C-alpha positions in Angstrom: 116.5 92.7 57.1 115.0 89.2 57.1 117.1 86.3 58.3 115.9 82.8 57.7 117.6 80.2 59.8 117.1 76.6 58.6 118.0 74.3 61.4 118.6 71.2 59.3 115.3 70.9 57.4 115.0 68.7 54.3 112.3 70.6 52.4 114.5 72.5 49.9 113.7 75.8 51.7 116.5 77.7 50.0 115.2 76.9 46.5 111.7 78.1 47.5 113.0 81.3 49.0 115.2 82.3 46.1 112.7 81.3 43.5 110.1 83.6 45.0 109.9 87.3 44.1 110.2 89.0 47.5 111.1 92.7 48.1 113.1 91.9 51.2 116.7 92.0 52.3 116.6 88.3 52.7 119.5 86.2 54.1 119.4 82.4 54.3 121.5 80.3 56.7 121.6 76.5 56.9 122.6 74.8 60.1 123.3 71.1 59.4 121.3 68.8 61.6 123.8 66.3 63.2 121.2 64.6 65.5 117.5 64.6 66.1 117.5 67.2 68.9 115.2 70.2 68.9 117.5 73.2 68.2 115.2 76.2 67.8 117.0 78.2 70.6 120.4 77.5 69.0 119.1 78.7 65.6 117.6 81.8 67.1 120.9 82.6 68.9 122.7 82.2 65.5 120.3 84.5 63.8 120.7 87.3 66.4 124.5 87.1 66.1 124.2 87.4 62.3 121.8 90.3 62.4 122.7 93.9 61.9 119.6 95.5 63.4 119.3 96.7 67.0 115.7 95.5 67.3 114.9 91.8 66.8 111.6 90.0 66.0 111.5 86.3 66.3 108.9 84.7 64.0 108.3 80.9 63.8 108.0 79.3 60.4 104.4 78.2 61.0 103.1 81.7 61.8 101.3 84.1 59.4 101.2 87.8 60.2 99.1 90.8 59.0 100.8 93.5 57.0 101.1 95.9 59.9 102.7 93.4 62.2 106.3 94.8 62.2 105.0 98.4 62.7 103.2 97.2 65.8 106.3 95.5 67.1 108.5 98.6 66.6 105.9 100.8 68.2 105.6 98.5 71.2 109.3 98.5 71.8 109.3 102.2 72.2 107.5 101.7 75.6 108.4 98.1 76.6 111.4 95.8 76.7 109.6 92.7 75.3 106.5 92.6 73.1 104.4 89.6 71.9 101.4 89.3 69.6 98.3 87.3 70.3 98.2 83.9 68.7 95.2 82.5 67.0 94.9 79.0 65.4 93.7 78.4 61.9 91.2 75.5 61.6 93.2 74.2 58.7 95.9 75.3 56.4 93.3 76.4 53.8 91.6 78.8 56.2 91.7 82.5 55.5 93.6 84.2 58.4 90.7 86.1 59.8 89.2 85.8 63.3 86.0 84.1 62.4 87.9 81.4 60.6 90.1 80.6 63.6 89.7 78.6 66.8 88.7 80.7 69.8 91.8 81.4 71.8 95.2 80.1 72.4 96.0 77.4 75.0 94.0 77.5 78.2 96.8 79.1 80.3 97.5 81.7 77.6 93.8 82.8 77.7 94.6 84.2 81.1 97.2 86.5 79.5 94.8 87.6 76.8 92.2 88.6 79.3 94.5 90.3 81.8 94.5 94.0 82.0 98.3 94.4 82.5 100.8 91.6 81.7 103.3 93.1 84.1 100.9 92.7 87.0 100.4 89.0 86.5 101.8 86.4 88.8 104.7 84.5 87.1 104.4 86.8 84.1 107.5 85.3 82.5 105.6 82.0 82.1 103.7 83.4 79.1 106.7 84.4 77.0 106.8 82.5 73.7 108.9 83.2 70.7 106.3 82.5 67.9 106.1 86.3 67.4 108.3 88.1 69.9 110.1 91.4 69.7 112.9 92.8 71.8 116.1 94.8 71.5 119.3 93.0 70.7 121.2 94.4 73.7 118.4 93.1 75.9 118.6 89.7 74.4 122.3 89.4 75.2 121.8 91.0 78.7 119.2 88.3 79.4 121.6 85.5 78.3 119.9 84.5 75.0 118.6 80.9 74.7 120.3 78.2 76.7 121.9 75.5 74.6 121.0 72.6 76.8 117.4 72.4 75.7 117.3 69.4 73.3 113.5 69.0 73.0 110.5 71.2 72.4 109.5 73.8 75.0 110.7 76.1 77.8 113.8 77.7 76.1 111.6 80.8 75.5 110.1 80.5 79.0 113.6 80.7 80.4 114.4 83.8 78.4 111.2 85.4 79.9 112.3 84.3 83.3 115.7 86.0 83.0 114.1 89.1 81.5 111.6 89.4 84.4 114.5 88.9 86.9 116.0 92.1 85.5 112.7 94.0 85.8 111.9 94.0 82.1 108.6 95.4 81.1 106.4 93.1 78.9 103.6 94.1 76.5 101.0 92.1 74.8 100.4 93.7 71.4 96.9 94.5 70.2 97.4 92.4 67.1 96.7 88.8 66.1 99.1 86.4 64.3 97.9 83.1 63.0 99.3 79.6 63.6 99.2 77.0 60.9 98.0 73.6 62.4 100.5 71.0 63.3 98.9 67.5 63.8 102.0 66.1 65.5 102.1 68.6 68.4 98.6 69.9 68.5 98.2 73.0 70.8 94.5 73.2 70.6 92.5 72.7 73.8 93.9 70.3 76.4 97.5 69.1 76.1 97.7 65.5 74.9 100.0 62.8 76.4 102.7 63.0 73.7 103.2 66.8 74.0 103.0 66.6 77.8 105.8 64.0 77.9 108.1 66.2 75.7 107.3 69.3 77.7 108.1 67.4 81.0 111.7 66.8 79.8 112.2 70.4 78.8 110.6 71.6 82.0 113.1 69.7 84.0 116.0 71.4 82.1 114.3 74.8 82.8 114.1 74.1 86.5 117.8 72.9 86.7 118.8 76.1 84.9 116.9 78.4 87.2 116.5 76.6 90.6 113.9 78.8 92.2 110.6 78.1 93.9 108.9 80.2 91.3 110.1 78.1 88.4 109.2 74.9 90.3 105.7 76.3 90.8 105.3 77.0 87.1 106.2 73.4 86.1 104.6 71.5 88.9 101.6 70.4 86.8 104.0 68.5 84.5 106.0 66.6 87.2 
């Protein structure tokens, strides 16, 4: 099943979805946007609660995936509690989603994950969890507490999910498969983090620390404070 959770967009997404011929069990839900807050975590919680499947894969709307992506997720979940694909950045929206048409690697800190031999042996392994293309079992999602509702701006709601999972000794796996991020000029994630994005992340990082209150979480966000 495919659940599309529209968290208050104004781009007539429902018309686009239902006018396109897709061989999918597609369900569309619209959550009215009552303010300007970032509500991705709330939308994801809603989607999990509406789903019938025991295995969940979160996929952001600006991510393109290869045709064997879901098979890789399901295979990964046979051995691990949480799986995530590698993310590559398209140079522009017209680029073909192949490696030589993409920017080199993800953000600087994520490059460490891509080059690590074993995600589970990394220090602060939960710091790398991101929901752009993330798979897990529904029962695990609820056991880890889902996404906190008090994140009102971009960032760290998925980091907190990873933190809670790691606290319960969950096993993580980086899948040997690439997904492709469509460029976003407003919150560019290529190279060094710019001032605008850093300011937004700082506010979310403070929420994350207040929710967790550990020396580990403080260490992870110290560069923003």
